C-alpha positions in Angstrom: 26.2 4.0 -92.3 29.7 3.5 -90.8 30.6 2.9 -87.1 31.0 6.5 -86.2 27.6 7.4 -87.6 25.7 4.5 -85.9 25.1 3.0 -82.5 23.3 0.1 -81.1 19.8 0.4 -79.7 19.9 0.0 -75.9 16.9 -2.3 -76.0 16.8 -4.3 -79.3 20.5 -3.9 -80.2 19.8 -2.9 -83.8 22.2 -0.6 -85.6 20.6 2.8 -85.7 21.8 6.4 -86.5 24.1 7.7 -83.8 21.9 10.8 -83.4 18.6 8.9 -83.3 16.6 9.6 -80.1 14.1 6.9 -80.9 14.9 3.4 -82.3 13.0 3.0 -85.6 12.8 -0.7 -84.8 11.5 -1.0 -81.2 10.3 2.7 -81.0 12.0 3.2 -77.6 13.8 6.4 -76.5 17.6 6.2 -76.5 18.1 8.9 -73.8 21.5 9.1 -72.2 20.1 10.0 -68.7 18.6 6.6 -67.9 21.2 5.8 -65.3 21.2 9.2 -63.9 17.5 9.1 -63.4 17.8 5.7 -61.7 20.5 7.1 -59.4 18.4 10.2 -58.6 15.5 7.9 -57.8 17.5 5.8 -55.4 18.9 9.0 -53.7 15.4 10.4 -53.3 14.2 7.2 -51.8 17.1 7.1 -49.3 16.4 10.8 -48.3 12.7 9.9 -47.8 13.6 7.0 -45.6 15.9 9.1 -43.5 13.3 11.8 -43.1 10.7 9.2 -41.9 13.2 7.7 -39.5 14.1 11.1 -38.1 10.4 12.0 -37.6 9.8 8.7 -35.8 12.8 9.3 -33.4 11.7 12.8 -32.8 8.2 11.6 -31.7 9.8 9.0 -29.5 12.1 11.6 -27.8 9.1 13.9 -27.4 7.2 11.2 -25.5 10.3 10.5 -23.3 10.8 14.2 -22.7 7.1 14.5 -21.6 7.5 11.6 -19.3 10.7 13.0 -17.9 9.0 16.4 -17.3 6.2 14.7 -15.4 8.7 12.8 -13.3 10.7 15.9 -12.5 7.4 17.7 -11.6 6.4 15.0 -9.2 9.9 15.0 -7.7 9.8 18.7 -7.3 6.4 18.5 -5.6 7.8 15.9 -3.2 10.9 18.0 -2.5 8.7 21.1 -1.9 6.5 19.1 0.5 9.6 17.8 2.4 11.1 21.3 2.5 7.9 22.8 3.7 7.8 20.3 6.5 11.5 20.7 7.4 11.1 24.5 7.5 8.4 24.5 10.2 9.7 27.0 12.8 6.7 27.8 14.9 5.4 25.4 17.6 2.8 25.3 20.3 2.9 23.7 23.8 3.2 19.9 23.4 4.7 20.1 19.9 8.3 18.9 19.4 11.0 20.8 17.5 13.4 18.3 16.0 16.7 19.0 14.3 17.7 15.8 12.5 20.7 14.1 14.0 21.0 16.8 16.7 18.2 17.2 19.2 14.5 17.4 20.0 12.9 20.0 22.3 9.4 20.1 23.6 7.7 22.7 25.9 5.3 20.5 27.9 3.6 23.1 30.0 3.6 26.8 31.2 2.1 27.8 34.5 1.7 31.2 36.2 3.0 31.4 39.7 2.3 33.9 42.5 5.8 33.6 43.8 7.8 36.8 43.9 11.5 37.1 44.9 11.8 39.9 47.5 15.5 40.5 46.5 14.7 41.0 42.8 14.1 44.7 42.2 15.3 45.0 38.5 11.7 44.6 37.3 8.3 44.4 38.8 6.8 41.7 36.6 3.1 41.6 35.8 3.3 37.9 35.6 5.9 35.1 36.4 5.7 31.9 34.5 7.3 28.5 35.1 8.1 26.7 31.8 8.3 22.9 31.9 10.3 21.5 29.0 12.2 18.4 27.9 15.0 17.9 25.4 16.8 14.8 24.0 20.3 14.7 22.7 19.9 12.7 19.4 23.5 13.2 18.3 24.7 16.7 19.2 28.3 17.1 20.1 29.9 20.4 21.0 32.9 20.9 18.7 34.2 23.7 20.9 34.7 21.3 23.7 33.1 23.7 26.2 30.1 21.5 26.8 29.9 17.8 27.7 26.5 17.5 26.0 23.4 19.2 24.9 22.3 22.2 27.0 19.1 24.3 26.7 18.4 27.1 29.2 15.2 28.7 28.2 15.5 31.5 30.8 17.9 33.3 28.5 16.2 32.8 25.2 14.3 35.7 23.5 10.9 36.3 25.1 8.3 38.7 23.7 5.1 39.3 25.7 1.6 40.1 24.4 2.4 43.8 24.1 5.6 43.2 22.2 7.8 43.9 25.2 10.8 41.7 26.0 10.5 39.3 28.9 13.4 38.2 31.1 14.7 35.5 33.4 13.3 35.5 36.9 14.9 34.0 40.0 12.1 31.7 41.2 12.4 29.1 43.9 12.3 25.3 43.5 13.0 25.3 39.8 14.5 22.2 38.1 17.6 23.5 36.3 18.8 22.0 33.0 22.0 20.0 32.7 24.5 19.0 30.0 23.0 15.9 28.4 25.1 13.3 26.5 24.0 11.7 23.3 21.0 9.3 23.8 19.9 11.0 27.0 16.9 13.2 27.9 16.7 16.1 30.3 13.6 17.4 32.0 14.0 21.0 33.2 12.2 24.2 34.1 12.7 27.9 33.4 11.2 30.9 35.2 10.5 34.1 33.3 8.9 37.4 34.0 6.8 39.6 31.7 5.5 43.1 32.0 2.2 42.2 30.2 0.5 39.0 31.3 -1.0 36.6 28.8 0.3 34.9 25.7 4.0 35.3 24.8 6.5 34.0 22.2 9.7 32.2 23.2 12.3 32.0 20.4 15.2 29.6 20.8 18.5 30.0 18.8 21.2 27.4 18.9 24.1 26.3 16.8 24.0 22.6 16.0 27.1 20.3 16.0 27.9 21.2 12.4 28.1 24.9 13.2 24.7 25.7 11.5 22.4 28.1 13.4 19.0 26.6 14.2 16.0 28.6 15.2 12.4 27.8 16.5 9.7 29.9 18.1 7.1 28.6 20.6 3.8 30.4 20.8 2.7 30.2 24.4 -0.7 30.7 26.0 -0.1 30.5 29.7 -2.5 28.6 32.0 
């Protein structure tokens, strides 16, 4: 055999026929794809390693995501609870309505009076009530400059009696009137109202705070 017709066995280095697929000496296959198979094997191993690593990271992210969801849920629950408390808008005698950084207002008592003003002929009230209340200026300042402090006059707030009829301010005697109250101070005052239907009534207070936001609270009153 000449050089073109022969080749060396890849394993035992013997001269064998160039077309031989098996070495007659060591009996091993002379395939040309040995390197290719090795490369493919390495590539497959790398792909498997990448897949395993990706699955591991996905599991870790899933745990983190679950933990994050739990945290958000707890935070939402706390936020809802805080919002629920902040949105309280109905109060009874003795309960305090507080607007953070602005004011607090408490109706401390409501008493019926037999007093009737002989000069008042607009209405003939079924009942006249004296409302005792107190308010504290926590940090309210009037941006318009019209007031020198916090001022609540409950005579002129919305009053609805037990029959759904609007109540009204009544000119009673010896009433302690409210005053403009600076930051840090408290005012004790009274209001006199008349109603056409005696018994329980609702007094709704509307006031803009120092930031221009309208604040509202209702007081459900059962008169003594």
